[in-house]
Each structure stands twice: as C-alpha cells, then as structure tokens.
N, C-alpha and C positions, 0 to 999 in steps of 0.2 A: 564819063568816068563812073558815075554812080550806078549806071545800069550794069556795068561790068562787075562792080563790087557787089551789088545786090544779087546778081546771078551766081556769083561765086559763093556768097554766104548761103543762098538757098541750096546750092549744090552740096555744100558741106553739111548743112542740116539734113538734107536727104540722105547723105552718106551715114550720118549718125543714126538716123531712123532705120536705115537698112541694116546697120549693125545690131540695133536693138531687136529688129525682126528676126535676124538670124539667131540671136540668143534666145528669143522666145520660142523659135522652132525647136531648138535643142531641148528646151524645157517641156514643151507640150506634146511633141510628136511621139515620143516613146509611150506615153499614156494612151494616146489615140490608137496606136498600132496594137496594143495589148489585147483589145477585145472587139475586133471588127472582122467582118467577112472578107473574103479574098478580093471581091470586086471593089469594095470600099478601100481596102488596103492599096490596091493598084491606083485608085484615084488619089488617095492621100500622097502616095509616093510621087506621082506625076505633078501634083500641085506643089509639093515641097521642092522638087527639082526646078520648076519654073520660078518659084519665089527666090530660091537661092541664086539662080543665074541672074535674075534682075538685080538682086541685092549686090552681088559681086560686081556687076557692070557699073552700078551707081557708085560703089565704093572706089573702084579703080579709076573711074572718070574723075571723081573728086581728088583722088591722090595724084593723078597725072597733072591736073590743073594746079594743085598746090605745089608740086615739084617744079612745074614749069615757071610758076611765079617766083619761086625761090632762086631758080637759075638766072633769071633776069636781074 
C-alpha cells in the first residue's frame, strides 16, 4: 500500500514541477527568441515543443490517477 501511495505522491510532485516548468517557459522563451539567429530559433522551438509535450503528459497522467482514485 505504501508503494502505491508514494508513487502517487511522486507523480503529483512531478506534475507540479511540470507546471512550474511550463510557467518558466512562458517567462523565459520570449526573451530568448528576441535576439537569436534563425537556426538557434528553430532549435529553441523544437526544444520548447518537446518540453511542453512531456510536461502535459506528466500532468495528464497525474490528473487521471487523481480522478481514478476519487472515483473509487
């Protein structure tokens, strides 16, 4: 039982961290985009897309587990 609880807690903490990362991207990326070359801009955009997709996946997994535990 404690393994399930600790994995849920770590998943929720990972979801909170993912949300903080998304907020940080919203804050830092516009400043980075302002003064870079085209090649670096493409790299930044690809990196941001990958980070956002992983963050959304972590957040949705945590929410689905939370809603599943509330349903039981």
